[in-house]
GUKOLVEX-834390 format. One record per residue (C-alpha): x, y, z; residue number from 1; chain. Coordinates in steps of 0.1 Angstrom, whole numbers, plus 5000, padded with zeros to 4 digits. Layout:
<atoms>
<east=X; north=Y; up=Z; num=NUM; chaine=A>
...
</atoms>
This chain:
<atoms>
<east=5875; north=7198; up=8855; num=1; chaine=A>
<east=5893; north=7218; up=8882; num=2; chaine=A>
<east=5922; north=7241; up=8875; num=3; chaine=A>
<east=5941; north=7231; up=8907; num=4; chaine=A>
<east=5945; north=7202; up=8930; num=5; chaine=A>
<east=5964; north=7190; up=8960; num=6; chaine=A>
<east=5983; north=7157; up=8959; num=7; chaine=A>
<east=5992; north=7138; up=8990; num=8; chaine=A>
<east=6018; north=7110; up=8982; num=9; chaine=A>
<east=6035; north=7084; up=9002; num=10; chaine=A>
<east=6056; north=7052; up=8999; num=11; chaine=A>
<east=6071; north=7027; up=9022; num=12; chaine=A>
<east=6088; north=6994; up=9025; num=13; chaine=A>
<east=6087; north=6967; up=9051; num=14; chaine=A>
<east=6123; north=6962; up=9056; num=15; chaine=A>
<east=6146; north=6985; up=9037; num=16; chaine=A>
<east=6147; north=6971; up=9011; num=17; chaine=A>
<east=6117; north=6949; up=9014; num=18; chaine=A>
<east=6081; north=6945; up=9001; num=19; chaine=A>
<east=6072; north=6981; up=8991; num=20; chaine=A>
<east=6041; north=7000; up=8980; num=21; chaine=A>
<east=6031; north=7036; up=8973; num=22; chaine=A>
<east=5999; north=7055; up=8976; num=23; chaine=A>
<east=5986; north=7089; up=8966; num=24; chaine=A>
<east=5954; north=7109; up=8966; num=25; chaine=A>
<east=5944; north=7138; up=8944; num=26; chaine=A>
<east=5920; north=7163; up=8960; num=27; chaine=A>
<east=5902; north=7191; up=8942; num=28; chaine=A>
<east=5875; north=7214; up=8957; num=29; chaine=A>
<east=5877; north=7193; up=8990; num=30; chaine=A>
<east=5868; north=7162; up=8970; num=31; chaine=A>
<east=5889; north=7131; up=8963; num=32; chaine=A>
<east=5891; north=7128; up=8925; num=33; chaine=A>
<east=5918; north=7100; up=8923; num=34; chaine=A>
<east=5934; north=7074; up=8945; num=35; chaine=A>
<east=5965; north=7054; up=8937; num=36; chaine=A>
<east=5977; north=7023; up=8955; num=37; chaine=A>
<east=6004; north=7002; up=8939; num=38; chaine=A>
<east=6026; north=6973; up=8951; num=39; chaine=A>
<east=6062; north=6977; up=8939; num=40; chaine=A>
<east=6079; north=6945; up=8948; num=41; chaine=A>
<east=6111; north=6945; up=8968; num=42; chaine=A>
<east=6127; north=6980; up=8969; num=43; chaine=A>
<east=6136; north=7008; up=8993; num=44; chaine=A>
<east=6113; north=7032; up=9010; num=45; chaine=A>
<east=6129; north=7061; up=8991; num=46; chaine=A>
<east=6122; north=7044; up=8957; num=47; chaine=A>
<east=6086; north=7039; up=8969; num=48; chaine=A>
<east=6082; north=7075; up=8980; num=49; chaine=A>
<east=6094; north=7087; up=8946; num=50; chaine=A>
<east=6072; north=7062; up=8927; num=51; chaine=A>
<east=6042; north=7075; up=8946; num=52; chaine=A>
<east=6050; north=7110; up=8935; num=53; chaine=A>
<east=6056; north=7101; up=8899; num=54; chaine=A>
<east=6024; north=7081; up=8896; num=55; chaine=A>
<east=6004; north=7109; up=8912; num=56; chaine=A>
<east=6019; north=7135; up=8888; num=57; chaine=A>
<east=6011; north=7113; up=8858; num=58; chaine=A>
<east=5975; north=7109; up=8870; num=59; chaine=A>
<east=5971; north=7146; up=8875; num=60; chaine=A>
<east=5985; north=7152; up=8840; num=61; chaine=A>
<east=5960; north=7126; up=8826; num=62; chaine=A>
<east=5932; north=7145; up=8844; num=63; chaine=A>
<east=5943; north=7178; up=8828; num=64; chaine=A>
<east=5949; north=7196; up=8861; num=65; chaine=A>
<east=5973; north=7226; up=8854; num=66; chaine=A>
<east=5981; north=7237; up=8889; num=67; chaine=A>
<east=5995; north=7212; up=8914; num=68; chaine=A>
<east=6004; north=7214; up=8951; num=69; chaine=A>
<east=6021; north=7182; up=8964; num=70; chaine=A>
<east=6025; north=7173; up=9001; num=71; chaine=A>
<east=6047; north=7144; up=9012; num=72; chaine=A>
<east=6061; north=7132; up=9046; num=73; chaine=A>
<east=6094; north=7123; up=9029; num=74; chaine=A>
<east=6117; north=7152; up=9037; num=75; chaine=A>
<east=6143; north=7136; up=9014; num=76; chaine=A>
<east=6121; north=7136; up=8983; num=77; chaine=A>
<east=6108; north=7171; up=8990; num=78; chaine=A>
<east=6142; north=7186; up=8996; num=79; chaine=A>
<east=6157; north=7169; up=8965; num=80; chaine=A>
<east=6128; north=7181; up=8943; num=81; chaine=A>
<east=6132; north=7216; up=8957; num=82; chaine=A>
<east=6170; north=7215; up=8950; num=83; chaine=A>
<east=6180; north=7217; up=8987; num=84; chaine=A>
<east=6196; north=7182; up=8987; num=85; chaine=A>
<east=6216; north=7165; up=8959; num=86; chaine=A>
<east=6204; north=7132; up=8946; num=87; chaine=A>
<east=6233; north=7109; up=8952; num=88; chaine=A>
<east=6218; north=7074; up=8952; num=89; chaine=A>
<east=6220; north=7059; up=8916; num=90; chaine=A>
<east=6186; north=7041; up=8921; num=91; chaine=A>
<east=6168; north=7074; up=8928; num=92; chaine=A>
<east=6183; north=7095; up=8899; num=93; chaine=A>
<east=6159; north=7082; up=8872; num=94; chaine=A>
<east=6129; north=7087; up=8894; num=95; chaine=A>
<east=6140; north=7122; up=8904; num=96; chaine=A>
<east=6145; north=7131; up=8867; num=97; chaine=A>
<east=6111; north=7117; up=8858; num=98; chaine=A>
<east=6094; north=7137; up=8887; num=99; chaine=A>
<east=6112; north=7169; up=8877; num=100; chaine=A>
<east=6103; north=7164; up=8840; num=101; chaine=A>
<east=6066; north=7159; up=8850; num=102; chaine=A>
<east=6067; north=7189; up=8874; num=103; chaine=A>
<east=6077; north=7214; up=8847; num=104; chaine=A>
<east=6048; north=7204; up=8825; num=105; chaine=A>
<east=6023; north=7219; up=8850; num=106; chaine=A>
<east=6014; north=7256; up=8848; num=107; chaine=A>
<east=6023; north=7258; up=8885; num=108; chaine=A>
<east=6039; north=7232; up=8907; num=109; chaine=A>
<east=6048; north=7233; up=8944; num=110; chaine=A>
<east=6060; north=7205; up=8967; num=111; chaine=A>
<east=6061; north=7207; up=9005; num=112; chaine=A>
<east=6068; north=7186; up=9035; num=113; chaine=A>
<east=6039; north=7176; up=9058; num=114; chaine=A>
<east=6041; north=7156; up=9091; num=115; chaine=A>
<east=6031; north=7119; up=9088; num=116; chaine=A>
<east=5999; north=7124; up=9106; num=117; chaine=A>
<east=5987; north=7149; up=9080; num=118; chaine=A>
<east=5994; north=7123; up=9053; num=119; chaine=A>
<east=5972; north=7095; up=9066; num=120; chaine=A>
<east=5952; north=7087; up=9034; num=121; chaine=A>
<east=5983; north=7083; up=9012; num=122; chaine=A>
<east=6000; north=7063; up=9039; num=123; chaine=A>
<east=5969; north=7040; up=9041; num=124; chaine=A>
<east=5969; north=7035; up=9004; num=125; chaine=A>
<east=6006; north=7026; up=9004; num=126; chaine=A>
<east=6000; north=7001; up=9032; num=127; chaine=A>
<east=5970; north=6986; up=9014; num=128; chaine=A>
<east=5993; north=6980; up=8984; num=129; chaine=A>
<east=6019; north=6962; up=9007; num=130; chaine=A>
<east=5991; north=6943; up=9025; num=131; chaine=A>
<east=5975; north=6932; up=8992; num=132; chaine=A>
<east=6008; north=6918; up=8980; num=133; chaine=A>
<east=6008; north=6894; up=9010; num=134; chaine=A>
<east=5975; north=6881; up=8999; num=135; chaine=A>
<east=5987; north=6871; up=8965; num=136; chaine=A>
</atoms>
């Protein structure tokens, strides 16, 4: 297995709160090694963003990848994880704590902000999750 990977994670809701989903992709050596797409029920876009991050970190851990670089288009999540913003919303605190706890288990962990157009695959997976829920 590879010793490093990039994660692109995203989440969204149709309405805020509304039907929500998250998506993530894990890429190593220019190859997609995992995709995540999960419907989350009715929740906010920020909960969906955090859930996408947490699920992706859990998958990377399962895959045994020690060095992780995460890219998200949620400036809020990136700045909260990097300690630039405080986490004030009570609904985000447990997800933030879980993401931070996972992050420190990696040999190296970085998270950065990327423009939405650079996060298309994760966005597509989040939308597939929301679209799939409509079909149920």
